[in-house]
N, C-alpha and C positions, 0 to 999 in steps of 0.2 A: 245214293239215296237208299235208306233201309227198305227191305222187302216186306211188304204188308202181309204177304201170304202166311208168314210164320205167326203173325199176330192173329190172323183168322183161324189158323190151325189150333192155337191155344184156346181161343174162344170156343171153337167146336168141341174140344176135349172137355173144357169146363162145363159146357152145356150138354155133354153126353151125346154129341152127334158126330158122325163121320162126315167126310166131304160130300157124300151123296144125300145127306139129311137123315139117314137111318141112325138108330142108336148104335153106339160103338159095340155094345154087347151082341146085337143082332148081326152086324156086318163083320165081326171079327176085327174091329178097328184097334186103335192104339190103346194099350193098357196104361194105367197110371204109372207103372214102373218104367215103361218105355218113354212115356212123356217126361217123367222126371229125369231120366237118364239123358234124354235129348236136351232138356233145359240146362242140365249141368255141363254137358259137352259144349253147348253154344255159349254158356257163360265163360268157360275156359278159353274158347276160341276168340271171343271178343276181348278178353283180357290180354291174350297174346298179341292180337292185332293192335291194341292200344299201345302195348309196350314196343312193338316194332315201329309204329309211327313216331313215338316219342324218341326212340333211339335214332331214327333217321333224322329227325329234326335236330337233336343234340349234336350229332356228328356232322352236321352241315350238308347232308345229302338231300335235304328238302328245305325249301324256303316257305312252304305252305303251312301256316299255323292252323288252318281250319281242319284239316284231316286228323291231326292228333287230338284236337279238342272234341271233334265229333266222335272219334273212336273211344275217348275217355268217357264221354257221356253215355254212349251205348253200353260200355262195360259197367258203368255205375247202375244203369237201369236194369241190366241183365242180372247183376248181383241182387238188386232190390227185388226183382221178380222171384228169384230163387228163394230168398229169405222169406218173402211173403207166402210162397207155396209151402215152405217148411213150417212156418207158424200156423197156417191153416190146417195142415196135416196133423200137427201136434195138438191143436185145439180139438179137432175131430176125434183123435185118439183118446184124449182126456175125457171128452164127453161120453164116448162109448164106455170107458172104464168106470164112469160114475153111474151108469145105468144099473138099475136093480134087475136082478135075474129071477 
Protein backbone atom coordinates (compact mmCIF):
# COMPACT_ATOMS: atom_id res chain seq x y z
CA UNK A 1 0.00 0.00 0.00
CA UNK A 2 1.41 3.44 -0.91
CA UNK A 3 2.61 5.66 1.91
CA UNK A 4 0.33 8.70 2.30
CA UNK A 5 2.94 10.67 4.27
CA UNK A 6 4.77 11.57 1.06
CA UNK A 7 1.54 12.98 -0.38
CA UNK A 8 1.05 15.04 2.79
CA UNK A 9 4.64 16.30 2.56
CA UNK A 10 4.02 17.43 -1.03
CA UNK A 11 0.83 19.20 0.03
CA UNK A 12 2.70 20.97 2.86
CA UNK A 13 5.47 22.15 0.52
CA UNK A 14 2.89 23.41 -1.97
CA UNK A 15 1.08 25.26 0.81
CA UNK A 16 4.36 26.62 2.19
CA UNK A 17 4.12 24.81 5.52
CA UNK A 18 6.51 22.56 7.35
CA UNK A 19 5.33 19.50 9.29
CA UNK A 20 4.88 21.67 12.41
CA UNK A 21 2.61 24.13 10.59
CA UNK A 22 5.18 26.93 10.41
CA UNK A 23 6.07 28.42 7.06
CA UNK A 24 9.04 26.68 5.47
CA UNK A 25 10.96 29.96 5.34
CA UNK A 26 10.58 30.43 9.11
CA UNK A 27 11.45 26.88 10.09
CA UNK A 28 14.31 26.35 7.64
CA UNK A 29 12.19 23.70 5.89
CA UNK A 30 12.47 22.07 2.52
CA UNK A 31 13.51 24.32 -0.33
CA UNK A 32 11.91 24.00 -3.75
CA UNK A 33 15.19 22.64 -5.12
CA UNK A 34 15.25 19.90 -2.46
CA UNK A 35 11.60 19.12 -3.08
CA UNK A 36 12.13 18.84 -6.83
CA UNK A 37 15.25 16.72 -6.36
CA UNK A 38 13.34 14.37 -4.06
CA UNK A 39 10.46 14.12 -6.52
CA UNK A 40 12.87 13.23 -9.34
CA UNK A 41 14.61 10.62 -7.20
CA UNK A 42 11.29 9.06 -6.20
CA UNK A 43 10.20 9.03 -9.85
CA UNK A 44 13.39 7.17 -10.78
CA UNK A 45 12.94 4.72 -7.89
CA UNK A 46 9.33 3.93 -8.82
CA UNK A 47 10.38 3.35 -12.43
CA UNK A 48 13.13 0.97 -11.36
CA UNK A 49 10.73 -0.87 -9.05
CA UNK A 50 8.24 -1.23 -11.89
CA UNK A 51 10.94 -2.64 -14.17
CA UNK A 52 12.05 -5.10 -11.47
CA UNK A 53 8.48 -6.37 -10.96
CA UNK A 54 7.97 -6.72 -14.72
CA UNK A 55 11.25 -8.62 -15.12
CA UNK A 56 10.33 -10.98 -12.28
CA UNK A 57 6.96 -11.66 -13.87
CA UNK A 58 8.42 -12.24 -17.34
CA UNK A 59 11.10 -14.61 -16.04
CA UNK A 60 8.52 -16.68 -14.18
CA UNK A 61 9.85 -15.75 -10.73
CA UNK A 62 6.45 -14.38 -9.74
CA UNK A 63 2.91 -15.42 -10.60
CA UNK A 64 1.41 -12.28 -9.08
CA UNK A 65 0.20 -9.89 -11.78
CA UNK A 66 -1.04 -7.30 -9.28
CA UNK A 67 2.35 -6.05 -8.08
CA UNK A 68 3.71 -5.17 -11.57
CA UNK A 69 0.46 -3.42 -12.47
CA UNK A 70 0.44 -1.40 -9.24
CA UNK A 71 4.13 -0.51 -9.67
CA UNK A 72 3.52 0.57 -13.27
CA UNK A 73 0.61 2.78 -12.19
CA UNK A 74 2.71 4.33 -9.41
CA UNK A 75 5.50 5.03 -11.91
CA UNK A 76 3.02 6.60 -14.33
CA UNK A 77 1.59 8.84 -11.60
CA UNK A 78 5.07 9.79 -10.44
CA UNK A 79 6.07 10.87 -13.94
CA UNK A 80 2.80 12.77 -14.30
CA UNK A 81 3.45 14.64 -11.03
CA UNK A 82 6.97 15.64 -12.09
CA UNK A 83 5.73 16.81 -15.51
CA UNK A 84 3.00 18.90 -13.87
CA UNK A 85 5.50 20.45 -11.46
CA UNK A 86 7.78 21.26 -14.40
CA UNK A 87 4.92 22.83 -16.34
CA UNK A 88 3.84 24.97 -13.38
CA UNK A 89 7.42 26.10 -12.77
CA UNK A 90 7.80 27.08 -16.43
CA UNK A 91 4.48 28.91 -16.36
CA UNK A 92 5.58 30.83 -13.27
CA UNK A 93 8.94 31.68 -14.89
CA UNK A 94 7.24 32.89 -18.07
CA UNK A 95 4.82 35.00 -16.04
CA UNK A 96 7.71 36.62 -14.16
CA UNK A 97 9.51 37.31 -17.44
CA UNK A 98 6.42 39.09 -18.81
CA UNK A 99 6.27 41.46 -15.84
CA UNK A 100 7.01 45.12 -16.50
CA UNK A 101 9.93 46.51 -14.53
